[in-house]
C-alpha positions in Angstrom: 7.2 20.7 32.7 5.8 22.9 30.0 2.6 21.4 28.3 0.6 22.3 25.2 -3.0 21.2 25.6 -5.3 21.2 22.5 -9.1 21.2 23.2 -11.8 20.8 20.7 -14.9 22.2 22.4 -18.5 23.1 21.5 -18.6 26.7 20.1 -21.1 28.2 22.6 -21.2 30.9 25.2 -19.6 30.2 28.5 -17.1 27.5 27.5 -14.1 29.7 27.9 -15.2 30.5 31.5 -15.8 26.9 32.3 -12.3 25.9 31.1 -10.5 28.7 32.9 -12.6 28.1 36.0 -11.5 24.5 36.0 -7.8 25.6 36.0 -8.5 28.1 38.8 -10.4 25.6 40.9 -7.5 23.1 40.6 -5.0 25.9 41.4 -3.3 25.6 38.0 -2.0 28.6 36.1 -2.6 29.2 32.4 0.6 30.4 30.7 -1.2 31.3 27.5 -4.5 30.6 25.9 -5.8 31.1 22.3 -9.3 30.2 21.0 -10.8 30.2 17.6 -13.6 28.7 15.6 -12.6 25.6 13.5 -13.6 24.6 10.0 -16.8 23.4 11.6 -18.6 26.4 13.1 -20.1 24.2 15.8 -16.6 23.7 17.4 -13.8 25.9 18.6 -10.2 24.9 19.2 -8.5 26.1 22.4 -4.8 25.9 22.8 -3.6 26.2 26.3 0.0 26.2 27.6 0.7 25.6 31.2 3.4 24.3 33.6 3.1 21.4 36.0 4.5 18.0 36.8 3.4 15.0 34.8 0.8 14.0 37.4 -0.7 17.5 37.4 -0.9 17.7 33.6 -2.5 14.3 33.5 -5.0 15.3 36.1 -6.0 18.5 34.2 -6.3 16.6 30.9 -8.7 14.1 32.6 -10.7 16.9 34.2 -11.0 18.8 30.9 -12.0 15.6 29.1 -14.9 15.0 31.6 -16.5 18.4 30.8 -19.8 18.1 28.9 -18.9 20.7 26.2 -15.5 19.1 25.5 -15.3 17.1 22.3 -11.5 16.2 22.5 -8.5 16.9 24.7 -4.9 16.2 23.8 -1.6 16.9 25.3 0.6 17.7 22.3 4.2 16.5 22.0 6.1 19.7 21.3 8.5 17.8 19.1 5.6 16.6 16.9 3.7 19.9 16.9 3.8 23.1 14.9 3.3 25.9 17.4 3.7 29.6 17.1 2.5 32.8 18.8 2.2 36.3 17.4 3.8 39.2 19.3 4.1 42.9 18.7 6.8 44.9 20.3 7.0 48.7 20.6 10.7 49.5 21.1 12.2 52.8 22.1 14.7 54.4 19.7 17.3 56.9 21.1 19.0 57.5 17.7 19.1 56.5 14.0 21.6 53.8 14.8 19.1 52.1 17.2 16.7 51.8 14.3 19.2 50.0 12.2 20.2 47.6 15.0 16.5 46.8 15.9 15.9 46.2 12.2 18.9 43.7 12.0 17.6 41.8 15.1 14.0 41.8 13.7 15.3 40.4 10.4 17.3 37.7 12.1 14.1 36.5 13.8 11.9 36.8 10.7 10.1 39.8 12.2 8.4 42.5 10.3 9.1 46.2 11.1 6.1 48.6 11.2 5.5 52.1 12.2 9.0 53.5 12.4 8.9 56.8 14.2 11.6 59.1 15.4 11.5 57.7 19.0 10.0 54.2 18.5 9.7 51.3 16.2 7.2 48.4 16.1 8.1 44.8 15.3 5.7 42.0 14.5 7.1 38.6 15.3 5.6 35.1 14.6 7.7 32.6 16.5 7.9 30.0 19.2 7.6 31.3 22.8 11.4 30.5 23.2 12.3 32.5 20.1 10.0 35.4 21.2 11.7 35.4 24.7 15.1 35.4 23.0 14.1 38.3 20.8 12.8 40.2 23.8 16.1 39.8 25.7 18.0 41.2 22.7 15.8 44.3 22.4 15.5 45.0 26.2 18.6 47.3 26.2 16.8 49.6 23.7 13.8 49.8 26.0 10.6 48.0 25.5 7.7 50.5 25.6 4.9 47.9 25.2 4.4 44.3 24.1 1.3 42.2 23.1 1.5 38.4 22.8 -1.4 36.3 21.4 -0.7 33.0 23.1 0.3 29.8 21.4 -1.7 28.3 18.5 -0.7 24.7 17.8 -1.6 21.7 15.6 0.0 18.3 15.8 2.0 17.3 12.7 0.8 14.5 10.5 2.5 11.1 11.1 3.1 10.3 7.4 
């Protein structure tokens, strides 16, 4: 089961280490992690995605909630959450036709094309991880030179 965990933590040195150490100590893997200061400079929001069964996810949420520097921990329902990640792909181009094809694929996924060169093109994509993976599969035949993914940022939608 894929899980999105949202942590509100005190914004101070060492908190990222403490959280990642907790995952390591429990033998859980972090699929992605993103961290940023909130509207209150005393707090940071961490968004962590991970895989595990329901019991494992419940255990890690409880352990995170027990940490002194943790203000709030929530497992977000992906159907009631807006979540995206930013990714940048550098894709090989063998000819001018490749550039047009990559452009079409990028446009279909709402991507922005940057830095078009004779032998490569860069595409910036803001999407869900599934959409990013689908885009990646479509451009693999061209040859992916490099890729950078930020990790998921997420907020639960309002109920009303």
